[in-house]
C-alpha positions in Angstrom: -19.1 1.9 -2.5 -17.0 5.0 -2.8 -15.2 6.5 0.2 -15.4 10.3 0.4 -12.0 11.8 -0.5 -10.5 8.7 -1.9 -8.1 9.9 -4.6 -6.8 6.7 -6.1 -7.7 5.2 -9.4 -8.4 1.8 -7.8 -11.2 0.8 -5.4 -10.3 0.9 -1.8 -10.4 -2.9 -1.4 -7.8 -3.4 -4.1 -4.6 -5.1 -2.8 -1.3 -3.0 -2.5 2.2 -3.7 -1.6 3.8 -2.6 1.7 6.5 -4.0 4.1 6.5 -5.6 7.3 8.2 -2.7 8.9 5.3 -0.4 7.9 2.7 -2.9 9.3 4.5 -4.2 12.5 6.9 -1.5 13.5 4.9 1.5 12.2 7.6 2.6 9.9 7.0 5.8 8.2 5.8 5.5 4.6 8.5 7.4 2.6 8.0 6.0 -1.0 4.7 5.7 -2.7 4.7 4.0 -6.1 1.9 3.9 -8.6 2.8 1.0 -11.2 1.4 2.1 -14.7 1.3 -1.5 -16.0 -1.5 -2.7 -13.8 -2.4 0.6 -11.7 -1.5 -1.0 -8.6 0.1 0.8 -5.6 3.1 0.2 -3.1 3.5 2.0 0.2 7.1 1.5 1.3 9.4 2.6 4.1 12.6 2.6 2.0 14.4 0.6 4.7 14.2 -2.8 3.1 14.2 -4.6 -0.2 14.1 -8.2 1.2 11.3 -10.5 -0.3 10.3 -11.9 3.1 9.6 -8.3 4.3 7.0 -7.9 1.7 3.2 -7.7 2.6 0.1 -7.5 0.6 -2.7 -5.2 2.1 -5.9 -3.6 1.1 -5.4 -0.3 -0.2 -7.7 1.4 2.3 -7.7 0.4 6.1 -11.1 1.9 6.2 -12.8 -0.5 3.7 -14.5 -3.6 5.1 
């Protein structure tokens, strides 16, 4: 299934990395990283580099 307007090279249900602050505190996403080695993505707030703040999510919140 393709989501109209989906601009990424991975499917919407592929895992991505973010932070607890983005998910739980609605911190603004200030850094987006596309890793060339595995084409994965990270959506980061730039306020933490602590391992315990890392979270794995689906790339698209609209994909079931």
